[in-house]
N, C-alpha and C positions, 0 to 999 in steps of 0.2 A: 402468473401475474408478471407484468412488465415492471421493472424498476427504473427510475431515472438515477443519474449519477451526479453527485456534488462532491467537490474536492475542496477542503478548507485550504486557506492561503497557506498555512504552515505546512501542509502536506505537499502542496505545490513547490514550496521552498525545498523541501526534503528531496522531491524528485529532481529538481534543477541541480542541487548541490551533488547528488549521486551521480547523475548523468555526466556532469562536468569532470567529476573525479575520476570516473571510469574511462572517459575520453583522454584525460591526461595520462592514464596508465597505459593505454594502447588504443590507437585509432580503430573506431568501429565498435569498441567494447561498450561505449555508452549507448549506441544504437542496438546492440544486443540486449543490454539491460532494459531499454525502453520497450522492446519487443516482448520481453518477459513479462513486464508490468502490464502491457496491453492485454496479453492472453490471461493474466491472472485477474484483471479487472472484468474481462468478458465472462470468465468463470464465476466470479462473485455475482455479477448481474444476473447470470443464468439460474443460480441457486444460492443465494446468500446464506440460507439456513444450514448449509452443508459445512460451513466453517465454524469451528468451535469457539465458544465463548471463553476469552481468556482473562479479561479484567472488567468486572462488573457487567456492563452490558456491551463491552467492546469485543468485537471479534477480530481475530488476526488470521490473515491468509499468508502462509509462508511460501516464498518463491523457491523454486527447487535449485536453480543454478547459482543465484546470488543470495547472500545472507541477509535478506531483508524480510520484513513482514509488513503486509498492508493492514492497518488498523483501521476498522470501520464500524459504523453504527447503522442499523436498520431503523428508518424513522418512516412508517407507514410505507408509501411507494417509493421512498428515496433512499439510496445507500450514500452515506456521508463518509468519505475517506478523511480521517483526521490526522493520520501519520503514516509515513512510509519510512520505517525505522530499521536501521542496521541492527542486527541482533546482538552485537557485542556491546551495544550501549545499555545503560541502565534504564529499565522500563519506567522508573519514577519520572524521568525527564519529560516524557510526552503526555503524562496523565492530565495535566492542566489544560490540554488543548480542547 
């Protein structure tokens, strides 16, 4: 089954903030983060059910190099990314999304 991707505005903000923060730390690090996100999203789209459910119906795909989790829901033929969350933060913070 082929899935379409939808990204919540709050998740887009998460991505933008993380990209800019990494770029401030070292030039090119933001681009590396972006590439890891792209690969993770491609993996999620290929087989979203291989990612474990962590909170209710929310699945979390963890990046290998960066301490972030991509929080998403499967809604029929759509993958909805609701948060891209740094794992040191309290998970209660994103649950209202």
